[in-house]
Each structure stands twice: as structure tokens, then as C-alpha cells.
C-alpha positions as CSV (number, residue, x, y, z in Angstrom):
1,M,0.1,-0.2,-0.2
2,P,1.5,3.1,-1.4
3,W,2.8,5.9,2.0
4,K,1.1,8.9,2.3
5,A,3.5,9.9,5.1
6,E,6.8,11.5,4.5
7,W,10.4,10.8,6.3
8,C,11.7,13.8,8.5
9,G,14.6,14.1,10.9
10,W,16.2,16.6,13.0
11,S,17.9,18.8,10.7
12,Q,19.0,19.4,6.9
13,H,22.5,18.4,7.3
14,P,22.8,14.6,9.3
15,E,26.6,15.8,11.1
16,G,24.8,16.7,14.2
17,E,22.3,13.6,14.5
18,F,24.2,11.6,16.5
19,G,22.2,11.0,19.5
20,A,19.2,10.4,20.8
21,F,16.0,12.3,19.6
22,V,12.6,12.2,20.3
23,F,9.2,13.3,17.9
24,R,6.1,13.5,19.5
25,R,2.7,14.0,18.2
26,N,-0.7,15.2,20.7
27,L,-3.7,13.8,20.2
28,H,-7.4,14.9,21.1
29,L,-10.0,12.3,21.1
30,E,-13.5,13.3,21.8
31,S,-13.8,8.9,22.2
32,V,-11.8,6.3,21.8
33,P,-11.9,4.7,18.7
34,E,-12.5,1.3,18.2
35,S,-9.3,0.9,15.8
36,L,-6.3,3.3,14.9
37,S,-4.2,1.0,13.1
38,V,-0.2,2.8,12.3
39,R,2.9,2.2,10.4
40,V,6.1,2.7,12.0
41,S,10.2,3.2,10.5
42,A,13.1,5.0,11.9
43,D,16.6,5.2,11.1
44,Q,18.6,3.7,12.7
45,R,16.4,2.4,16.2
46,Y,13.1,3.5,17.7
47,C,11.0,3.2,20.9
48,L,7.3,4.1,20.6
49,R,5.4,4.6,23.8
50,V,1.6,6.4,24.1
51,N,0.9,7.8,27.0
52,G,3.8,6.9,28.7
53,E,3.1,3.2,27.7
54,R,5.3,1.4,25.7
55,V,3.9,0.0,22.6
56,G,6.5,-1.5,20.5
57,E,10.1,-0.9,19.3
58,G,11.6,-1.3,15.9
59,P,12.7,-1.5,12.7
60,A,13.7,-5.0,12.7
61,V,16.9,-5.4,11.2
62,G,17.2,-5.3,7.8
63,D,19.2,-3.7,5.0
64,L,18.4,-0.1,2.9
65,L,17.0,-2.1,0.1
66,H,14.3,-4.2,2.1
67,W,14.2,-1.4,4.9
68,R,11.5,-2.9,8.1
69,Y,8.4,-1.1,9.1
70,E,5.4,-2.3,12.3
71,S,2.4,-2.1,12.3
72,Y,0.5,-1.1,15.4
73,E,-3.0,-0.9,16.7
74,L,-3.2,2.3,19.4
75,S,-6.7,2.1,20.3
76,P,-5.9,0.0,23.5
77,W,-3.6,2.6,24.5
78,L,-5.9,6.3,23.7
79,S,-7.8,7.4,25.9
80,K,-10.5,10.7,26.3
81,G,-9.3,13.5,25.6
82,G,-5.5,14.6,25.3
83,N,-3.2,11.8,24.8
84,L,0.9,12.1,23.7
85,I,2.2,9.6,21.0
86,E,6.2,9.2,21.8
87,A,8.8,8.2,19.8
88,T,12.4,8.3,20.8
89,V,14.4,7.4,18.0
90,W,18.9,7.2,18.2
91,W,21.2,7.1,15.2
92,L,25.1,6.2,16.0
93,G,26.2,6.0,12.8
94,R,29.3,3.9,12.6
95,Y,29.3,3.4,16.0
96,A,25.7,1.2,16.1
97,P,26.0,-2.5,16.2
98,A,27.8,-4.1,13.0
99,A,23.9,-5.4,12.4
100,H,22.3,-2.2,11.6
101,Q,22.8,-0.7,8.3
102,T,21.6,3.2,8.0
103,A,21.6,6.4,5.8
104,R,20.9,9.3,8.3
105,L,18.7,9.7,11.4
106,A,14.7,9.7,10.1
107,F,11.3,8.6,11.2
108,L,8.5,7.8,9.9
109,F,4.7,7.5,11.4
110,E,1.3,6.7,9.3
111,G,-2.1,6.9,10.5
112,E,-5.2,8.6,10.2
113,G,-4.6,12.4,10.8
114,L,-1.3,11.6,12.1
115,D,1.5,11.2,9.0
116,T,4.7,12.5,9.8
117,P,5.7,15.6,9.7
118,E,2.7,17.5,9.9
119,G,1.5,18.1,13.4
120,W,4.9,16.4,14.7
121,E,7.4,18.1,17.1
122,V,11.3,16.8,17.6
123,G,13.7,17.7,20.6
124,H,16.9,16.6,21.3
125,V,17.9,14.7,24.8
126,P,21.1,15.7,25.9
127,G,21.6,13.6,28.7
128,R,21.9,10.6,26.3
129,K,25.4,10.4,24.7
130,F,27.4,7.5,23.5
131,E,31.0,6.0,23.8
132,M,32.6,3.0,22.9
133,M,33.8,1.6,26.6
134,H,34.7,-2.1,26.7
135,D,37.0,-2.6,29.6
136,G,39.5,-5.7,29.5
137,L,38.1,-7.8,27.2
138,G,41.5,-8.8,25.3
139,P,41.9,-9.1,21.7
140,F,38.8,-10.3,21.2
141,Y,36.1,-8.8,18.2
142,I,33.3,-7.0,19.2
143,D,30.7,-4.9,17.8
144,V,27.7,-4.9,19.7
145,G,27.8,-0.8,19.4
146,P,28.5,1.9,22.2
147,G,28.1,2.0,25.6
148,E,25.4,4.9,26.9
149,C,26.4,7.9,29.5
150,I,22.8,8.5,30.9
151,E,22.8,12.2,32.9
152,G,20.0,12.1,35.2
153,G,19.3,15.8,34.7
154,H,19.1,16.2,31.3
155,L,16.7,13.5,30.0
156,D,13.9,16.0,29.1
157,P,14.5,16.5,25.1
158,T,14.9,20.4,24.9
159,E,14.9,22.9,21.6
160,W,11.8,21.4,20.0
161,R,10.9,22.0,16.6
162,V,9.4,21.0,13.7
163,P,10.8,18.5,11.7
164,N,12.9,18.5,8.5
165,T,11.2,16.8,5.5
166,I,13.5,14.2,4.5
167,G,11.3,12.6,1.7
168,A,8.8,10.3,0.7
169,A,8.6,6.8,2.1
170,L,8.5,4.3,-0.3
171,E,7.4,0.5,-0.6
172,R,10.1,-1.8,-2.1
173,G,10.1,-2.0,-5.9
174,E,8.3,1.5,-6.5
175,W,9.6,3.6,-9.3
176,N,10.3,6.8,-7.9
177,G,13.7,6.2,-6.6
178,N,14.5,8.9,-4.3
179,S,14.4,7.8,-1.2
180,P,17.5,5.6,0.5
181,W,14.7,2.9,2.2
182,W,12.6,0.3,0.6
183,L,10.1,-0.4,2.7
184,V,8.9,-4.0,4.1
185,P,6.8,-5.1,6.6
186,R,8.7,-6.8,9.6
187,P,7.5,-10.5,8.7
188,I,8.2,-11.6,12.6
189,P,6.9,-10.9,15.5
190,A,7.3,-8.7,18.6
191,L,10.4,-9.3,20.4
192,A,9.2,-11.6,23.3
193,R,9.9,-9.7,27.2
194,T,9.7,-11.8,29.8
195,P,10.6,-10.0,33.4
196,E,13.8,-11.3,35.5
197,R,13.3,-12.5,39.1
198,H,16.3,-13.6,40.5
199,V,19.3,-11.9,40.7
200,R,21.9,-11.9,44.2
201,A,24.1,-8.7,45.2
202,L,27.6,-9.3,46.3
203,T,29.6,-6.9,48.1
204,G,33.1,-5.8,49.1
205,P,36.4,-5.0,47.3
206,R,38.0,-8.0,46.7
207,G,36.5,-10.5,49.6
208,F,33.0,-10.9,48.6
209,R,30.2,-11.7,51.1
210,A,27.2,-13.8,51.1
211,D,24.2,-12.5,49.6
212,S,23.1,-9.2,51.0
213,P,19.2,-8.0,52.1
214,G,17.9,-5.3,49.5
215,P,17.7,-3.6,48.1
216,P,18.5,-0.7,48.7
217,W,22.5,-1.5,49.2
218,S,24.4,1.1,49.6
219,L,27.4,2.2,47.2
220,A,30.8,4.0,48.2
221,P,34.0,4.3,46.2
222,G,36.4,1.1,46.0
223,Q,33.6,-0.9,47.0
224,P,31.6,-2.1,44.0
225,I,28.5,-4.6,43.9
226,V,28.4,-7.4,41.7
227,L,25.0,-8.2,40.9
228,D,24.8,-12.1,40.0
229,M,22.1,-13.3,37.7
230,G,23.0,-17.2,38.1
231,R,22.6,-17.4,34.5
232,L,23.3,-15.8,31.1
233,V,21.0,-13.0,30.0
234,H,20.3,-11.2,27.1
235,G,17.8,-8.2,27.7
236,T,17.1,-4.6,29.1
237,I,18.2,-3.6,32.6
238,A,16.9,-0.5,35.0
239,V,18.9,0.2,37.7
240,G,17.3,2.8,40.3
241,L,20.2,5.1,41.9
242,Q,20.3,8.2,44.2
243,G,22.8,9.9,45.5
244,P,24.5,13.7,44.9
245,E,24.1,15.4,41.7
246,G,27.0,14.5,39.8
247,T,27.7,11.4,41.4
248,Q,29.0,8.8,38.4
249,V,28.3,5.3,38.7
250,R,29.8,2.7,36.1
251,A,28.0,-0.9,35.3
252,T,30.3,-3.2,33.8
253,Y,28.5,-6.3,32.0
254,A,30.7,-9.6,32.0
255,E,29.8,-13.3,30.9
256,G,31.7,-14.5,33.9
257,P,34.8,-13.6,35.8
258,W,38.0,-12.6,34.2
259,S,41.4,-13.0,35.4
260,D,44.9,-11.7,33.7
261,S,44.8,-15.4,31.6
262,G,41.2,-15.6,30.6
263,K,38.0,-16.5,31.9
264,L,37.5,-18.3,35.2
265,Q,35.0,-20.8,36.4
266,R,31.8,-18.7,35.3
267,D,30.2,-19.3,39.1
268,D,33.2,-17.9,40.9
269,I,32.7,-14.6,40.8
270,Q,35.0,-14.2,44.1
271,H,38.1,-15.0,42.5
272,G,38.0,-13.0,39.4
273,R,37.0,-9.5,37.8
274,V,34.2,-8.2,36.1
275,A,35.8,-7.0,33.0
276,G,33.2,-6.0,29.6
277,Y,31.1,-3.4,27.9
278,Q,30.3,-0.5,30.1
279,D,27.5,2.1,30.7
280,V,27.9,5.5,33.0
281,F,25.1,6.8,34.7
282,V,25.7,10.4,36.1
283,L,22.8,10.9,39.2
284,D,21.3,14.1,39.7
285,G,20.0,14.1,43.2
286,T,16.4,12.0,42.8
287,N,15.9,8.8,42.7
288,R,15.8,8.3,39.3
289,A,16.0,4.7,36.9
290,Y,18.8,4.7,34.4
291,S,18.5,2.2,30.9
292,P,20.2,2.7,28.5
293,L,18.6,2.0,24.6
294,W,19.8,-1.1,23.4
295,H,19.7,-4.5,24.8
296,R,22.7,-5.9,27.1
297,T,24.1,-9.3,27.4
298,W,25.2,-10.3,31.2
299,R,26.0,-12.5,34.0
300,Y,27.3,-10.3,36.2
301,V,26.9,-6.4,36.4
302,E,29.7,-4.5,38.7
303,L,28.8,-1.0,40.0
304,N,31.3,0.9,40.9
305,C,30.7,4.6,41.8
306,D,32.7,7.5,42.5
307,Q,30.7,9.2,45.5
308,P,28.5,7.0,48.2
309,C,24.9,6.6,46.9
310,Q,22.5,4.4,46.7
311,L,21.1,1.0,44.4
312,V,17.4,1.7,45.2
313,S,16.0,-1.0,42.5
314,L,16.8,-3.1,40.4
315,R,14.5,-4.3,37.1
316,A,15.8,-6.1,34.2
317,E,13.9,-8.5,31.5
318,T,14.8,-11.1,29.2
319,V,14.5,-10.2,25.4
320,G,14.7,-11.6,22.7
321,Y,13.1,-13.8,19.5
322,D,9.3,-16.2,21.2
323,Y,11.3,-19.3,20.7
324,K,8.8,-21.8,21.5
325,V,10.0,-25.0,22.3
326,E,7.3,-27.6,21.6
327,S,9.8,-30.8,21.6
328,S,11.1,-32.5,24.6
329,F,14.0,-35.2,25.4
330,E,14.0,-36.9,28.5
331,C,16.2,-40.5,29.9
332,N,17.7,-42.5,32.3
333,D,20.9,-40.2,32.1
334,E,20.5,-37.3,34.4
335,T,23.5,-35.1,32.8
336,V,21.1,-35.0,29.6
337,A,18.9,-32.8,31.2
338,K,21.7,-30.7,32.0
339,I,23.0,-30.0,28.4
340,W,19.0,-29.9,26.5
341,E,18.7,-26.8,29.3
342,A,22.0,-25.4,28.3
343,G,21.5,-25.9,24.6
344,V,17.8,-24.2,24.5
345,S,19.1,-21.6,26.2
346,T,22.0,-20.9,24.0
347,L,19.6,-20.9,20.8
348,R,17.0,-18.7,22.8
349,L,19.8,-16.1,23.7
350,C,21.0,-16.1,20.2
351,A,17.5,-15.6,18.1
352,G,16.3,-11.9,18.2
353,E,15.2,-10.1,15.2
354,T,17.9,-12.2,13.3
355,Y,19.8,-15.4,14.3
356,F,23.1,-14.3,16.1
357,D,26.3,-15.9,16.2
358,C,26.6,-14.7,19.8
359,P,25.0,-12.0,21.6
360,Y,27.4,-10.7,23.7
361,Y,30.3,-10.1,21.2
362,E,28.5,-9.4,17.5
363,Q,24.6,-9.8,17.5
364,L,25.8,-11.1,13.7
365,Q,23.8,-13.6,11.7
366,Y,26.4,-15.4,10.3
367,V,25.6,-18.6,7.7
368,G,27.6,-21.0,9.5
369,D,25.7,-20.3,12.7
370,T,22.2,-20.1,10.9
371,R,22.8,-23.8,9.1
372,I,22.7,-25.5,12.7
373,Q,20.3,-22.9,14.6
374,A,17.5,-23.1,11.8
375,L,17.5,-26.7,11.7
376,C,17.4,-27.0,15.7
377,H,14.7,-24.8,15.1
378,A,12.8,-27.0,13.5
379,Y,13.3,-29.4,15.3
380,L,12.5,-27.8,18.3
381,S,9.3,-25.4,17.1
382,R,6.6,-25.5,14.7
383,D,7.7,-21.9,13.6
384,R,9.6,-21.4,10.8
385,R,9.3,-17.4,10.4
386,L,12.8,-16.9,11.6
387,A,14.2,-19.2,9.2
388,R,12.7,-18.1,6.7
389,Q,13.5,-15.1,6.8
390,A,17.4,-15.8,7.5
391,A,17.3,-17.3,4.3
392,E,16.4,-15.1,2.4
393,Q,18.6,-12.3,3.6
394,Y,21.2,-13.9,2.5
395,L,20.2,-14.2,-0.8
396,W,19.9,-10.2,-0.2
397,S,23.4,-9.9,0.2
398,Q,24.2,-12.5,-3.2
399,D,26.2,-10.3,-5.6
400,E,27.8,-10.9,-9.4
401,T,30.2,-13.5,-8.4
402,G,27.4,-15.7,-7.1
403,M,28.7,-15.6,-3.2
404,V,26.5,-14.6,-0.2
405,A,27.9,-12.4,2.5
406,S,28.9,-14.4,5.3
407,C,27.1,-12.0,7.5
408,H,23.9,-10.7,6.7
409,P,22.1,-7.9,7.5
410,A,25.5,-5.8,8.4
411,R,27.0,-2.3,7.7
412,V,30.0,-4.2,6.3
413,R,30.7,-6.8,3.7
414,Q,32.7,-10.3,4.3
415,V,32.5,-13.6,2.0
416,I,33.4,-16.8,3.4
417,P,33.1,-18.8,0.3
418,G,32.1,-22.0,2.2
419,F,29.7,-20.2,4.0
420,S,27.6,-20.0,0.4
421,L,28.0,-23.2,0.1
422,W,26.5,-24.0,3.7
423,W,23.6,-21.6,2.6
424,V,22.9,-23.8,-0.9
425,V,22.8,-26.9,2.2
426,M,20.5,-24.8,4.3
427,L,18.1,-24.1,1.6
428,A,17.8,-27.9,1.2
429,D,17.2,-28.2,4.6
430,R,14.2,-26.0,4.2
431,L,12.8,-27.9,1.7
432,M,12.6,-31.1,3.3
433,H,11.2,-29.2,6.6
434,D,9.1,-26.8,5.9
435,S,5.5,-26.8,4.8
436,K,6.7,-23.6,2.4
437,P,9.2,-24.8,-0.1
438,P,12.1,-22.4,-1.2
439,P,10.9,-20.1,-4.1
440,Q,12.0,-21.0,-7.2
441,E,14.2,-17.4,-7.3
442,W,15.9,-18.8,-4.2
443,V,16.9,-22.1,-5.9
444,A,18.5,-19.9,-9.1
445,G,20.4,-18.2,-6.3
446,A,21.6,-21.8,-5.2
447,R,22.5,-22.3,-8.4
448,R,24.9,-19.5,-8.8
449,A,26.4,-19.8,-5.2
450,V,27.5,-23.1,-6.3
451,E,28.8,-21.8,-9.7
452,G,30.9,-18.6,-8.1
453,F,32.3,-21.1,-5.8
454,V,33.7,-23.1,-8.4
455,R,35.1,-19.8,-10.4
456,L,36.6,-18.7,-7.0
457,R,38.4,-21.4,-6.8
458,E,40.0,-20.2,-10.1
459,Q,41.4,-17.2,-8.8
460,P,44.7,-16.5,-7.1
461,E,45.1,-17.8,-3.1
462,G,44.7,-14.0,-2.3
463,M,41.8,-13.0,-4.3
464,Q,40.0,-16.1,-2.3
465,Q,38.2,-14.2,0.2
466,W,38.5,-16.0,3.9
467,P,38.1,-19.6,3.5
468,F,37.4,-20.3,6.7
469,M,36.7,-23.7,7.8
470,D,36.9,-24.4,11.7
471,W,38.9,-22.4,14.0
472,C,41.3,-25.7,14.5
473,P,44.6,-24.6,16.3
474,E,46.6,-26.3,13.3
475,W,44.7,-23.9,10.8
476,G,45.5,-20.1,10.8
477,A,42.5,-18.2,10.7
478,G,40.3,-21.6,10.0
479,R,41.7,-21.6,6.8
480,P,43.0,-25.5,6.1
481,D,46.6,-25.4,4.7
482,A,45.5,-25.8,0.5
483,M,42.3,-23.1,1.2
484,L,39.5,-23.4,-1.2
485,D,41.6,-26.7,-3.2
486,S,41.7,-28.3,0.6
487,P,39.8,-31.8,0.9
488,E,37.4,-29.9,3.5
489,H,36.3,-27.8,0.5
490,E,36.5,-30.0,-2.1
491,L,33.5,-32.3,0.0
492,L,31.5,-29.3,0.9
493,L,31.1,-28.4,-2.4
494,E,29.8,-32.2,-3.1
495,L,27.7,-31.4,-0.3
496,A,26.1,-28.4,-1.5
497,R,25.8,-30.0,-5.6
498,D,23.7,-32.7,-3.7
499,A,21.9,-30.4,-1.8
500,L,21.3,-27.8,-5.4
501,A,20.3,-31.1,-6.9
502,A,17.5,-31.7,-4.4
503,L,16.2,-28.4,-4.7
504,E,15.9,-28.3,-8.4
505,G,14.3,-31.9,-8.6
506,R,17.1,-34.0,-9.5
507,P,18.6,-37.3,-8.0
508,P,22.2,-36.9,-6.5
509,S,25.1,-37.9,-8.1
510,H,26.5,-41.5,-7.2
511,S,30.0,-40.7,-8.1
512,D,32.9,-41.2,-5.3
513,P,33.6,-37.8,-3.9
514,G,37.6,-39.1,-2.9
515,H,39.7,-37.8,-0.8
516,A,39.2,-41.1,1.2
517,D,42.9,-40.6,2.3
518,A,42.6,-36.7,3.9
519,P,43.8,-36.2,7.6
520,S,41.1,-34.3,8.7
521,E,38.2,-35.0,11.4
522,H,36.5,-32.5,8.8
523,A,37.4,-33.9,5.8
524,K,36.4,-37.5,7.1
525,A,32.6,-36.1,7.9
526,L,32.0,-34.3,4.8
527,R,32.9,-37.7,3.1
528,A,30.5,-39.5,4.8
529,L,27.4,-37.7,4.8
530,V,28.2,-37.0,1.0
531,C,28.6,-41.1,0.4
532,R,25.6,-41.5,2.1
533,G,23.8,-39.2,0.8
534,R,24.6,-41.0,-2.9
535,G,24.1,-44.1,-1.0
536,L,27.5,-45.3,-1.4
537,R,29.6,-47.2,0.9
538,E,30.9,-45.7,3.9
539,D,34.3,-45.3,5.1
540,P,35.1,-47.6,9.0
541,W,35.4,-44.0,11.5
542,P,39.1,-44.4,12.8
543,A,39.4,-45.7,16.4
544,S,42.5,-43.5,16.7
545,W,43.7,-39.9,14.8
546,P,47.2,-39.0,14.4
547,E,48.4,-36.2,16.8
548,L,48.7,-33.5,14.4
549,A,45.2,-34.4,12.6
550,P,43.3,-31.1,12.6
551,R,39.8,-32.3,14.7
552,C,36.9,-30.6,15.0
553,T,36.1,-28.3,17.3
554,P,32.2,-27.7,18.9
555,Y,31.3,-25.9,16.1
556,F,32.1,-28.9,13.3
557,L,31.4,-31.4,15.8
558,Y,28.3,-31.2,14.9
559,Y,28.8,-32.6,11.1
560,S,31.6,-35.8,12.9
561,H,28.5,-36.9,15.0
562,L,26.1,-37.0,12.5
563,A,29.5,-39.0,10.1
564,Q,29.8,-41.6,13.6
565,T,27.0,-43.4,13.0
566,G,28.6,-46.3,14.9
567,A,29.4,-44.1,17.6
568,D,27.2,-44.4,21.4
569,Y,25.9,-40.3,21.0
570,L,26.6,-39.9,24.8
571,S,30.1,-40.7,24.6
572,L,30.9,-38.0,21.7
573,L,29.2,-35.0,24.4
574,G,32.0,-34.4,26.9
575,P,33.1,-31.0,25.9
576,W,29.9,-29.8,26.5
577,R,30.0,-31.2,30.1
578,A,32.7,-29.7,30.2
579,M,31.5,-26.4,29.7
580,L,28.9,-27.3,32.4
581,E,31.6,-28.2,34.9
582,R,33.0,-24.8,34.0
583,G,29.8,-23.4,35.3
584,L,28.6,-22.1,31.8
585,S,24.5,-22.0,31.6
586,T,25.7,-21.6,27.8
587,F,27.6,-23.5,25.1
588,A,30.6,-21.3,24.6
589,E,32.1,-20.5,20.9
590,T,35.2,-23.1,21.5
591,A,36.8,-25.2,24.2
592,E,38.8,-22.9,26.7
593,P,40.0,-20.3,26.3
594,T,36.8,-19.1,24.6
595,R,35.6,-15.5,23.7
596,S,32.2,-15.9,23.5
597,D,30.1,-17.8,26.4
598,C,27.0,-18.5,24.1
599,H,27.2,-19.2,20.6
600,A,24.6,-21.2,18.3
601,W,26.8,-23.3,16.5
602,S,27.8,-24.6,19.8
603,A,23.9,-25.5,20.6
604,H,23.7,-29.3,18.4
605,P,23.3,-31.8,20.8
606,V,19.8,-30.6,21.6
607,L,19.5,-31.2,17.4
608,G,21.5,-34.4,18.0
609,L,19.5,-36.2,20.9
610,L,16.6,-35.6,18.6
611,Q,18.0,-36.4,15.2
612,T,20.5,-39.1,16.3
613,V,19.4,-40.7,19.3
614,A,15.9,-40.8,18.9
615,G,17.0,-41.0,15.3
616,V,14.2,-39.1,13.8
617,S,14.7,-37.4,10.4
618,S,12.8,-35.8,7.5
619,V,13.2,-38.2,4.5
620,A,10.4,-36.4,2.1
621,P,9.6,-32.4,1.0
622,G,7.8,-30.7,3.6
623,W,8.7,-34.0,6.1
624,A,5.9,-35.2,4.1
625,R,7.4,-38.8,5.5
626,A,9.9,-39.3,8.0
627,Q,12.8,-41.8,9.3
628,V,12.8,-43.0,12.9
629,A,16.1,-44.6,13.3
630,P,17.1,-44.9,17.0
631,R,20.6,-45.1,18.5
632,P,20.1,-45.4,21.7
633,G,23.4,-46.2,22.6
634,R,24.1,-46.6,27.0
635,L,20.7,-45.3,27.2
636,Q,18.0,-47.8,28.6
637,R,15.0,-45.6,28.4
638,F,14.6,-42.7,26.6
639,Q,11.2,-40.3,25.4
640,A,11.7,-37.7,22.7
641,T,8.8,-35.5,21.2
642,V,9.5,-33.8,18.1
643,A,7.3,-30.7,16.9
644,H,6.6,-32.1,13.7
645,P,4.9,-29.8,11.4
646,A,1.7,-31.6,11.0
647,G,1.7,-33.3,15.1
648,D,3.7,-34.3,17.5
649,L,6.3,-37.7,16.7
650,R,7.1,-39.0,19.8
651,V,9.4,-42.4,20.5
652,E,9.7,-43.8,23.8
653,L,12.1,-46.8,24.6
654,S,11.6,-48.5,27.6
655,G,11.7,-52.2,28.8
656,R,9.2,-53.1,26.9
657,G,10.8,-52.0,23.4
658,L,10.5,-49.5,21.0
659,E,7.0,-47.4,20.7
660,V,6.6,-44.8,17.8
661,E,3.7,-42.3,17.2
662,S,4.1,-40.4,13.8
663,P,1.4,-38.1,12.6
664,V,3.1,-39.0,9.1
665,S,4.3,-42.4,7.7
666,F,7.4,-43.4,7.8
667,E,10.3,-46.1,7.8
668,L,11.3,-47.3,10.7
669,A,14.8,-48.8,11.0
670,W,15.1,-50.4,14.4
671,Q,17.4,-54.1,15.7
672,G,18.5,-54.5,12.2
673,R,15.3,-54.3,10.4
674,R,13.6,-51.9,8.1
675,A,9.8,-51.5,7.7
676,H,7.5,-48.5,6.0
677,L,4.5,-47.8,8.1
678,P,1.6,-45.9,8.1
679,A,0.8,-42.6,10.0
680,G,-0.3,-43.7,13.9
681,R,1.3,-45.8,16.8
682,H,3.6,-48.6,16.4
683,F,5.4,-51.1,18.7
684,A,8.4,-53.1,18.3
685,K,10.0,-55.1,21.0
686,G,13.7,-55.1,21.7
């Protein structure tokens, strides 16, 4: 629907627009209408309130050619008489999180009689300043935006003025090309917000004491308070503070305690220090709550002050995608429940307006992570919206070479050629697990990616972008020695070719993919998966490894686990048990020493329990037919429920035998026998 509203901003020249602004509109009503629907967007972010109540935030992350807008129904927040519509809009330019593209500060609001800019005012908020404040994190890449310096006495907007009109609002594809933003509707639900009620306060300069009653808690210079959430969270925090005017309180957010040599036991803050990104709150002498505009990730928050003051209140909310877990796995091994819980927590913290690789350091949607996340999501839930969005957003990033960006949306372009192949595999996953098949435009993009990868391998080594495969210590920057000519990349190419064949409705190749003698665990895993997909005999899995052979990190162990059909799956989960023993509540990027304590690609044991132990997989497009091939290993009993699109698919092993209840026909592989069974409940002894 064509837009009537126009984009507006603070001034004609965008160089003075760094910071936070409030756009407001007064509305007088003789009676409350049954409906008042509006459409809203901004560059870079906004938070919309009506009569002081929060209505929503956005825009959902996109790019300039696919700029998101949100639709709201305002009538529940309106009252008879005077009403105030306000949107806090902040623009951070190149300091913004790497996932947030931008053209300039801008605001857009459309509703009957309320279209911007007519009747609107805009004011600058001088008490919200943004600085890069990262303390003691070491040489790690971090790009989640600046910290905030919030001055309590200067949070009311100043210098109200008529907004500057920037220009027309255009839907994507409109003929009039005079707008930097091509608008498309938000395809995913609003982020879920859940109050956090558990927090411990630990006090003392170094020798922390037991839980303190309160709040209120007293703060003194040199005697910080550490707030412990008990687990890693991602969301918003509001710190209620009272003290002398001008007092500065610095908040430092950390995943876990640090020492000079790295991270320590995550649940033992007494023997480490809090280090990480920061906010600063400047008190105005009143009792006021200070809350940064953008989300934070933390288990620990340390509050340091330069004058005595009081922490009067603390309010926190987790914020993330409305990630409903409809599947379950229970068994007689008590450690499995802890692995399941941590894996689900990792996936939830790594799902926002896009999938995240990690919530603390980047909040970027990387293909290598996303392929695993989307597959986990397909097994845990019937919701496919975030996965569909991710697959499409990578297509947006495809360039003339056929390569998709390694992460998108993002303000900078990075290409990992292997990730373009994993995107093709991800599209084949969608074909098998989603009732809506990939559009032909996506299939054509997959073909371009495979062909582009072949061409790129013909380029000189220095022109092959970043040939990342896995963070193995033996591979500098995660690159196999032969770069794109490595056995690992050649086998990944074969896997992608077979995925493309499935997308195009062709059978896979039946030729041997070669590289049977490649030494790395990665190559052996990829070769096994290619051979399996082509109906070829798989090589025996090595009983032992040469010391120098590259082994998989937690990320790539997903593919190694799939390849090891003869292994007891639970015996392969030592790295995840080690993370839990280190006090993590989520799964880390790599084994210790690690950068990120919450990294989506390490959450795949959740998938493995359903896909490998319970043995549930899709063997027809749209999951119209299933396979159930359990591998219980050491387990004497388990109960698995998979949220199949047509209904719950249940697999239960007990002393009586194996019981399967499926909403679709399936092939059962059990105790050396195979049977094709109709939908319904079936029982097999053994």
C-alpha cells in the first residue's frame, strides 16, 4: 500500500544527528476509536510509547533495500481527551551495532490524521551520550555498539522544533527512486519480554560476602556491588540510583569472571574480576531509574561509584525472539537434562530480530551458525518464520560473483566462500522441513552460489576471500592449508551440489567424492555425509587419530557426530559436559580458552538428541514422510517428542521395547530391520 507519510529528521544536514531524539505528536479524542492502525519505522532504532506506555520497538533488522516497518494497533493505549504519542529515536552512525545499517537519522509514522511530519515536533535528548566503553576484554572482536552515558538531569528533550522533511516513503520496488530506504513489512513477531526476578548482590572490594538483603544497597567508592543473575541473560536493565548530584556510577557487564590469563570458573566471581562493555550513569540527586536504550548481555553487572550513593531498585527483562520449544527429550541419564537446558538457553539467547552468532560480542547472523540454528529450530518448534527470513536475507546479499555475505544484514561485507555453500545446504534443509518450499528465485540463487564457488577457486589464493572452515589450532584463521583447494572445501562443494540437485528435483550424483585419505576429522565427516547422501558405502570411522590431524571444534563436531553412525552419541558429548562443569549456563564458541560463552553453533546436542538418539529425520519434502532410526547407545530408556508440522512425533524406548507415534508415514529402522509404516502408533520389541 503506498505511503502517505514522509520521512522526517532533526535537521537538513545529518552530521549533527548523532545521539537520541524524541518525536512527539499530541492527539485529542472526543472518544476512543475502535481501531487506530499505524505503520512506523526509523533509522536506526526507535521505541514507541503512547501516554507513557511502551507500545513497541524497531525497526526489525534489515538492509537499506529491505528496510523494515512495524504495524501497531494503538486503540488499547488511547483515552478520551488528550493523548501523547512519542518515539525515542537514536542514531549511532558507524558506532552502531554492526548488524544495523543506516542512511541517516530519520523517523516515519503513518496513521489516519497522524502522518509525519505534519503536526509533529522533535527534540534532542542531551542526557544520552554514546561512547565506546569496553574494559579488559582482551584482543577479541566485538561490534555490538557503544556504551551509554546517561545524565539523569538532562533526559528531557530540549529545543523542540518542527521536523525537517527528508522525503517520500517508498515501498520496495516503487518507480520513484528518491529514498534511501525501500520499505518492507516486518515478517516476524515482536520480541518477547520476560521479567527477570532472580538476582544476588555481592559486595566488597575483593573479598565478597554472602548475599546481601535489599535493595536498597549502599555503594561506596572502591567498594563495588556485583549483581549476579545466576545465568547468562540478554535483555534490558533498569538500575534505580539515588545520590549526590554529579555522582558517576559505572556499570560493567560480563559473561563471567576474568583473570589476567582469561576466563575463570563462571560461577565463582569471588576469585576473578568483572570486565566487559560498560555504561555510565550520572546522578541528578533524585531517585531515578537508568536504563540503556539498547539490549545488554550479562550474567554479572558490577557497579562502581565515585561518591557514596544507593542502589534503590533493579529491574531486568530478558528480550528475544518468541522462541517456543514444543519438543522434549528425557532419559535415564541425569546429565542429559542439563545439556538440553543449556542448549535451549543458547539457542534462545542467539535469536532476536535475526539469528545471532553470539549475543555478547557480535549479534550478527552468520551462515555457518544459522544453518545449525535453523535446523535446531525446525526440530524444536513448528515456527519457521525466523528461519525463512534468514534464508532470504542471505539471498539479498548475493553479489555478481554468486557469493552471499558470510553475515547479513551488516554494514560491512565479508565473504566466506564455504558459507555460501552452507547456505545452499540450508535451503535444502528448508525443502525437507518446511511446508513452504524455497521459491524458485532462491533455487536460482543457490545455483549461482555453487557456480560462483567453482569460479572463485580458479582465482589466485589471495583473491579467494576468507576460506574459513573451522577454528582448528592447526589452521591459521580457520583456513585449511590448501585454502579453497583443500579436501574439506572440495567435499563441502560436493555436499552443496547434492543439495542443489534436491532443490532442482534431481537425484544426487552417484560418483565417489574422493579424498578418502584426507587426514582431518572435517574431511572424514564431510566425505561420510556425501557418501551417505549418494547411497555409497561409507568409510570406517578411525579408531584413533594422529596427533597432528586437525580435529573439529564444538561447531564442526555436529557434522562429525552425524558421520559417526556406530558411536554411542552420549559418549561424544564430553566437551559440553566440560562447559557445564566450568559453570556455564550456555554453550561456548570453542573449548577453553574461549571468547564467547554463548555461541549458537555449539547448541547442536539439542538437535543430536532428537536427530541421532531418537533417530528422527525427514525423508521427503515438507517432512511429508519421516524416518525413525534410534541410536540409544548406553541409554536404557528415553522419551522424545519432536514438533513435526503435522503434529507431535513421539519415540519412546522402555523395558518393553520401542514405541513410535507419528503424524505421517515413516520408515522404521530398528534392531537391524526396516519397515515402512503408516501414520499412527506402532510398537516394536527389543
